[in-house]
N, C-alpha and C positions, 0 to 999 in steps of 0.2 A: 850354892856351890859355884865358884868362879873357875872357869876352865883356863888352863895355861895355853894361850893361843898366840898366833902371830898372823899378820896379813898374808893372804895368798900371793900377793905381789912379791913377797920376799922369798918365795919358793919357786925355783925355776925348773922347767922340765916339761915333758909331754903331758904330765898329769894336770897341769894348770888348765882350768876351764871355768866357764861361768857356773855359778852356784857352788864353788868349792870354798872350803875353809880349812886353814891349817891349825893343828894342835901339837903341843909337845906333851907326850905321854911317857910314862916310865917304860923302859925297854923290856923289863920282865913281864909287863902286862900285855905286850904286843900280841903274842900268839893267841891268848884267850880273847883278846879284843877283836882280832880278825874273824874269829869264829862267831862272836856275838853280832858283829855288824853284818856278816854274811847271812845270818838268820833273819835279820831285819830286812835285808835286801831281797831274800827269797819271798818273804811275806809280802813285801811291796809289789814285787813282780806278779805274784799269784793274784793279787787284788787289782792289777791293772794300773799301778802308778809307776812313776819313773824310778830308775835305779838309785840305791843308796850305797855308795862305794867307799871303801877305805883304801887309800893309796899310800904306801910307804915311800917317802922321798929318798930314803937312804941316809939322810942327815942325822947325826947324833950329837947331842949337846948335853954334857954333864949327866950322863946316865939316862937321858931322855931321847926318844925317837921323834922326829918331826914327821907327822903324817897328815894327809889331806882327806877331809870328808867331802866327797862329791855327791851332789844330788840336785836334781832339777826342782826349782820352786815353781810349780805350775801357775799359769796365768789365765785369767778369764777376762776378756774385754779390757786388757791392760792392767787389771788389778791382780795383785798377788798378796798372799798372807805374809806379813813381815814379822808378826809376833802373835802369840796367844796369851790371853790374860785369864788366869784362874782367880775367881772371887770367892773367898771363904770368910764372909763377914768382914771384920776389919783387916784380916790377913789377905793381902792381894799379891799375886806373883806374876811378874812379867817374864814370859819365856820367848826370847827372840828366836826365830827360825834360822838355823845355820844356812849361810849362803845368801840370806836376804839383806838388803841395805838396812842400816840402823834407822829406827823410826824417830823423826824429829818431833817428839811429843812429850810434854812435861809429865812428870809422874802424877801430879795432882789431877791431870786430865784423864789418864787411863785407869787410875785407881777406882774411879766411879764406874759401876756396872751399867753404863748407859749405852744407848744405841743411837747413832747418828741418823739411821735410816727411818725408824718408826717413831723415835722420840717418846717412847712409852717407858715409864719408870716401872721396873719390876725386879724381882730378886733373881738376877741371872747368876749362874755358876761359872759361865765362860763367855768371853767376848773375843773377837778377832780384830786385830789392827791390820787393815788393808792399805797397801801403798799403790798409788797409781803411777805407772812408769812415765807417763807423759809429762805431768806437771808436779810430781811428787806430793800430790794431795794425800792426806792420811784420813781414813775414816774408821771409827770404832763401831763394829756391827755385831749384834747378837746372833747366836747360831740359828735361831728360828727365822731371822730376816735375811740370811745370806743369799738364798735362792732369789728372792724378790729384788735384793740390792743388785745382784748380778744379771738382772734382766731376764730372769727365768732359767738361766743356765744352772745345771746341777753342780753344786759346790762340793760334792762328795770326794771327787778325786783331788781337788785342791786341798781339802782338809786332811785327807788321809796322808798325802805326801808330806804336808807340813808336820803332821804328828810323827811320822816315821823319822823325819829328819831331826825332830826334837828328841826323840828317844835315842837315836844314834849320837846326837850331840851330848846327851846326858851320860851315855856310856863313855864317851871320850873324856868328858870332864872328870868323871870318876876315875878313869885310868890315869889321869895326871897325878892323883894323890893316893891311888889305891883304894878309894872308897866304893867303887862300883857305881851302878846306875842310881840316880837320886830317887828317894821315895816318892811315890805318886806318879812317876812317869808311866808305869804300867800297873795292871791289876792281875793278880794270880787267877787264872781261868777257873779252876775247880772251886776255889773259895768263893769267887764272885757268883759262879753258877748256882751254888747252894743257896745263896741269899736271893738270887733272882727267882729260884723255885719257891722260896719262902714267901716272897712278895706276891708272885703271880697266884699262888694257892690261896692267899688270904684276901688280896685286893683286886685280883683280875689283872687285865692288861691295859696299860695306859701308854700310848705312843709318845714320842718326844714332841710331836706337833700338837698333841692334845693336852700335854702337861701344862699345869698352871701353878701359881704359888700355893693355892689351896689344895690342889690335887697334883702333886709332882708326877713326872713320868715314872714308869716302872724302873728305868735305868737309874734315875736319881734316888728312888726309894731303895733299890737294891744296894747301891753304893753306901747310902746312909746306914742300912742294916749291917753291912760289912764293917763299916767304921765303928759302929756301936757294939759289935760282937753279939748281935741278937741271937737267941738260942735257935738252933737248927734241929727240927724234928726228923725222925726216921723217914716220914713221908716226903719231906723236902729233899733228903739225901737220895731217896729212890728216884724221885723225879729228875733231879740234877744228873744222877748217874746214867739214867736211861736216855736223857736228852743228849748227853755227851757221846754215848755209845751210838745213838742213832745218827748224829751229825758226823762222827768220825768214821764209822764203819759202814753204814748203809747208804747215806747220801752219795758218796763217791761212786756207787755202783749204779746209780740211776741213769737211764739212757738220755733223757732230755731234761736236765735240771734247770730250774729257773735261775735268774740272776741272783736272787736272794740265797738259794741253796748253794750255788757256786761260791758265793762270798762266805757263807757260813762254814762250808767244808774246808775252805782255805784258812779261815781264822782259827778253827779249833785244832788244827794240826800242831800248833805251838802250845806251850804251857802258860802263855800270858796273852792278855788283850790290852788294847789301848782304851782310853776313856770313850773315844768315839765309837768303839765297837760294843759298848755295853748294851745299847738298844738292840743290836743284832742278836745278842745272847738272850736277852729277855724275850724277844719275839720267838726265838727258837723254843724256849720253855713253853710259851703259850701254845705254839703249834703242836708240840709233842703232847702236851696235856690234853688238848682238844682231840688229837688223833686217838689217844688212849680211851677217852670218853666215848668215842664213836666206834670203838673196836668191835663191839657186839654185833652191830649192824653191817660192818664192812667185811667181816670174815665169812668166807664161803668154803664149802668142801671142795677139795681139789682131787682130780683123777677119779678112778673107780677102784673099789676094793680088789686087790690082787695085782693092780698095775705097778710097774716100776716108775718112780717119780723122782725128779731132780728139782730141788728148790734152792734159792739163795735167801737166807734170812738172818736176822739178828737174834742171838740167843738171849732170852729174857730171864730164864730161870733154869737151874740144874739142881736136881734133887734125887734122893734115894728113898725107895719105899720097901718095906718088908714084903716078902712073897712066900706063900706056903710051898709053891712049886720050885721057885728058883733061889730061894733064900733072900735075895735082894734084887730089886729091879731098879736100874738106873734110867732116869728120864730127863729129858730136856725140852723146854718150850721155846719155839722159834716163831718169829713173825716176819713175813716178807714185806717188800715195798708197797704192796697193795693192801696190807693190813690183814692178810690171811694168817690164821693161827695153825701151827703144826706142833705135834708132840711126838718126839722120838723116844723109843724105849729099847732097852737091851739088858740082858742078864749080866753083861760085863760093863765096866766103866766106859763111858763115852769119851772119845778124844775131842773134847769140846769145852769151852769156857764161857761163862756169863759175860755179857756186854761185848761180844765179838761176833762178827759176821762170818758165816760159813756157807759153802756149797755142799748140800746134803743130798745123797742119793739113797733111796730106800724103797721098800715095798709098802703100799697102802694096805693096812690091815683092818682099818675101821674108819667110819665117819662118825665122829662122836659129837657130844654137846657138852661144853664146859660152862656152867653157870649162865646158860642162855646164849653162849657164843659158839658158833660152829667150828669144829676142830678136826683136822685130818691127822690120823695116827699112822706113824711110820715105824717099821722095824727093819732089821738087817741093814742098818745105816752105815754108809761110808761118808766120811767128812773130809773137807779140805778148806783151809782159809779162803774166804771168798776172793780176796784181792789176788792171791797167788794163783787161784784157779782161773780168774779172768785174764791175768797176765800170761798164763801158759796157753 
């Protein structure tokens, strides 16, 4: 898809800046476009990269609005990503990063999935064209070699910002003809998560660094599973749903989250992920599955029988059981950040939903054992959404 663009030099005003690119988009697409670019910008800022901004110049041409895409193309030791090349067998796609100078490299050169750094021939899915600002040297580097090529500097921010600019550019290209964002620019989070769960359950976890042609990374396997519409089993769905709930609901409540947890909590707030974030999602599935396997030994009884207890936990299961005394008993199983298991019960329906985090106050009525796992039983429970309670 070719964007309807013009040089930034032809757009005058305070919006002109380094790293800007002008587009002509259909005027009726402008309101929705502003919203979508702002979502990308929020995502970029949460993950610590530079802004991705859409500026309306006010110019109108034959039913089109002239807008500017502004975004910093990060530099490391004078190198910056000018384009990303996706290799799919004989089908190779060059994706220039908006705002970066054009790469003076023949198509015959970049179509090969080669790496100028390691010189090792392998079946790469993605390579990066890096441009040096000092002498305009161009190097094609594989993703696994980026850190070493940049002298040990972490390339994560460089790659993230380039990817967000690519997605924003794809949105603008689509808005020029009403087609929307181009296929493959992003992956639908829940669909990918289900296939990540399928791969991790069957083959375990393989990081991007450990992946080979013979044993691809979990991220590559999950994307292949998604593309092939591999069958998803109920256990895959449960693991995927539980991982998403844990990352969205429980991790933001953690007092001292790790860098990985902060990134994961930011990424899962949207309904889409970039290809670079596939590994993050697969790692989350692995961690969640490992925590569930260790749950029996991690859970401990909390409080003493008769105590009033307040806990913050993720609701894993809500169900109703018949009772000779009450007619029906409504129960919910929660688990807190430390892995402790709680069961709330009431003769009335509980104001609680599965896969949501709540602050629960109740009386400890028993210290039970559920299939070898210690469980604290609560009744007379009062509930509030965990985030609302924390904010209040």
